[in-house]
N, C-alpha and C positions, 0 to 999 in steps of 0.2 A: 873563453868561455866556448864551448861547443856552439856552431852557428845554429843547429837546431833549438838548443835550450836557448840561445839568444832570442830568436825570432818568436818562442813562445812566451819568452819572460815580457817581452814588450807590450804595452798596453798605451792607451792614451790617458794620461795624467791628468785629472782635473782638481787637484789638491797639493801644494806645495808648502814646505816649511819654509822657514826665512832663513834658515841657514845658507850663508854664501856660497857659490860655487866656485872652487879653487882656481886660479889662472891655468894651472897645468891641466886640469880637467876640459878647462873652456878650449885650451889650445888642441887638446885631443879631436873635440867636435868638430872645430875647424877644418883641422887637419884632414879629417874624414871628408869635407865638403871639397876640398882641394883635389883629393885623391878620387873623387867620383867620376864614372865617365861622363859624357858628354858627347852629343853628335858631333862628329868630326874634331873631338877634343878642343871645342871653340871656348868652352868656360864661359858661358855669356850671361854671368851672373855675378852679383855682388852681396855680401851679407852685411846687415847693420845688426852690430852688438847693441843691446840697450840696456843699461843697468835702471831695472824698472823703480827703485827706490825714490822717492819725491816726483817720479814722473806718472804716477798711478792714474789723475785724473786726463792727463792726455792719451795715455794707453786704453782707458776705458772708453774714450771717443772712438777708438780704433775697432775694439772687439768689447761689447760690453758684458762682461763677465767677470765677476768679482776673483775668480780663482785664477783669472788669466794674470792678473796683476800682482798675484802673490807671489810667484816666482822670482828670484833676484834678479834672473835674465831673460829677457826676449829676443829673440832673433828672428829676422826679416830678411827672406830671400829675395832680393830685387833681380828682375830680369833684363838683359839690355838686349833689346830685340833686332836693333842693327848688327849685333855680333853673333846672333843665332844663325844655325844651320837650316836650311830651307830645301827640302828634296825638291827634285826636277819638276814636279807636278805641283810644286809651290804650298806643299803641306810643310808647316812651320813646327820645329820640335823645339821651341823655348820652353813651353809647358813640361814636357817630357823631360827634358834637361833638368829642370829645377825641381820636379818631383823625384828623381833620382838622388840629387845632392841631398834633398830633406831626408830621404830614406838614409842614405849614407851617416847623414848627421844623427837621426834619431835612434839608429841602431849603435852607433859609436857612442851615444850617450847611457843607452840603456845598458850595454856593456860594462862602462865604470859606475853604474848605481845611479845614473841621475835620470830624471823623467821628463819626458816632453808630450805635446800633444800638437799634432799636424792641423793646423788652422787656415782655413781657406774662404770662410765668411765673414769677412771683415768689411769695414767700409774704406773702399779704396781712395774716395775724395779726403777722407780725414786722415789715411795713412800718409798720403801724399805730403798733405799739410805739415802734420807732426814731423815727418823725417826729412823735411825740405827735400824732395825728390825733384830733380828736373825732369822737364816733360819725356826726354827718351828714356826714362828708368820707370819699369813699372813693378810695384810691390805685387808680389805672386802668393807667397807664404809666409806665415809666421808661426812660431812656437815657443813656449815659454820654456826655460831649462832650468831644472834644478832639482832639488831632493823632493820625492813624493811623500805626501802626508795622506795616502789613502792606500788602499790596495785595490788589486786588479779585482773587477766584478767577471760576470761569466760574459765569455765572447761568443756572439753569435757568429756562425759563419755557415755559408752554403757546403753542401756536402761536395766533395771531389767529383762525383759523378754528375754534379749540376754545371760543372765549370769547365770541364775538359772533353774535348771531342777528338777523336784519332783519326787522321788520314783525310777525312772530309767532315762536312757539316753534317 
C-alpha cells in the first residue's frame, strides 16, 4: 500500500471481531517491530504476545475497557532500561524507542488489514503482576491486535500551520 494511504487508513480501533489473527500476520507485525529503528540500534525492548481468550478478567485489571479484551491478541511492549541509550546530557531514549516500535507495529498491522489501538493508560502494577515481569523490565505500551469490528470516525487533527515552524520559533 502507498505510505500516504496507509497513514490515512490507520485509526484507533475500539471494537474487534473474534476472528483469530493468522500466525503469518502476527509474524509480519512482530518483524516490523524487529526492524524499527532505536537509539544506537540497542533494541531495548521485549514484546509479550498475549492470547486473550480465557484471560479476559486478568486483562481487564490491566486496562478496564471491554473492547480491549475482545481482540484475540494483546501485545505489550516492555522496555529494558539498562539496555537503552542515554544521551550525554542524561536524556533517556527508552520511551522514544518504544513509541517507534509501536508505530512500526501498528502501521504494519494496518497494512495487512488488522486493527490496533495505542494504549498507555493502563495499571502498571497490575500489568507487572499479570505478566510476571521482573523488576528490571517496564511495561510501557499495549495494543490489541485483531480484525476491526467498527469503522473509523472523524479524526480531529490540528492544521499543519499550527504544528510547523520554519527556521526558528
